[in-house]
Each structure stands twice: as structure tokens, then as C-alpha cells.
C-alpha positions as CSV (number, residue, x, y, z in Angstrom):
1,M,12.9,13.8,-3.7
2,L,9.8,12.9,-5.7
3,L,10.8,15.4,-8.3
4,G,14.2,13.8,-8.6
5,L,12.5,10.4,-9.0
6,L,10.2,11.7,-11.7
7,L,13.1,13.2,-13.6
8,R,15.1,9.9,-13.2
9,L,12.3,7.6,-14.0
10,R,10.6,9.6,-16.8
11,Y,7.7,7.1,-16.7
12,R,4.6,8.0,-14.8
13,R,3.5,4.4,-14.3
14,K,6.7,3.5,-12.5
15,L,6.4,6.6,-10.3
16,V,2.8,5.8,-9.4
17,A,3.7,2.2,-8.7
18,L,6.5,3.3,-6.3
19,G,4.1,5.7,-4.6
20,A,1.5,3.0,-4.2
21,S,4.0,0.5,-2.7
22,H,5.4,3.2,-0.4
23,T,1.9,4.1,0.8
24,F,1.1,0.4,1.5
25,V,4.3,-0.2,3.4
26,S,3.9,3.0,5.4
27,L,0.4,2.0,6.4
28,A,1.4,-1.6,7.2
29,V,4.1,-0.7,9.7
30,L,2.0,0.6,12.5
31,P,-0.3,-2.4,12.7
32,A,2.6,-4.8,12.5
33,L,4.0,-3.4,15.7
34,Y,0.9,-4.3,17.8
35,L,-0.4,-7.4,16.1
36,P,1.6,-9.8,18.3
37,L,-0.3,-8.4,21.2
38,L,-3.8,-9.1,20.0
39,S,-6.0,-12.2,20.0
40,P,-6.5,-14.2,16.8
41,A,-10.0,-12.7,16.2
42,A,-8.7,-9.2,16.6
43,I,-5.7,-9.9,14.2
44,A,-8.2,-11.2,11.6
45,T,-10.3,-8.1,12.1
46,V,-7.3,-5.7,11.8
47,L,-6.0,-7.4,8.7
48,A,-9.4,-7.4,7.1
49,V,-9.9,-3.6,7.8
50,L,-6.5,-2.8,6.3
51,S,-6.5,-5.2,3.4
52,L,-10.0,-4.7,1.9
53,P,-9.6,-1.0,1.0
54,T,-6.2,-1.8,-0.4
55,I,-7.6,-4.6,-2.6
56,A,-10.4,-2.4,-3.7
57,M,-8.0,0.4,-4.6
58,Y,-5.9,-2.0,-6.6
59,L,-8.8,-3.5,-8.5
60,Y,-10.1,-0.1,-9.3
61,N,-6.9,1.6,-10.2
62,G,-4.5,-1.2,-11.0
63,S,-5.7,-1.5,-14.6
64,H,-5.1,2.2,-15.0
65,W,-1.7,2.1,-13.4
66,C,-0.7,-1.2,-15.1
67,L,0.4,-2.7,-11.8
């Protein structure tokens, strides 16, 4: 499937942007299932633990990927 996307898009930046968004959405689905069961402090902790590495990755690689 990825090879087909690469051949269709022909632009590495678009393929990397699609891969990054797919990774983020895939990682966000599981916590979204159990967040309603947690206390507000636990929700804030889970969101911080998930968002800080994502933000750091974007800040480091976003300029290279032109996202």
C-alpha cells in the first residue's frame, strides 16, 4: 500500500506527512477509549505524556518535512 502511495504521490514530503499523521492518529485511538473513565488529573497526565513527545518530534523534524 505504501509503495502504491509513493508511486501515486511522487513527493516524499507528502508521503512523510501522511505517515506522520497516520502514526499520530493510531497512537491517539487507544487513550481516547479510556480517557472518559479517568479523573481530571489522570487525564491531564495522559495527555501530557502523549503530547510532549509528539510536539518535540514535530519541532525537531517539522522543518525538515515542511509540515
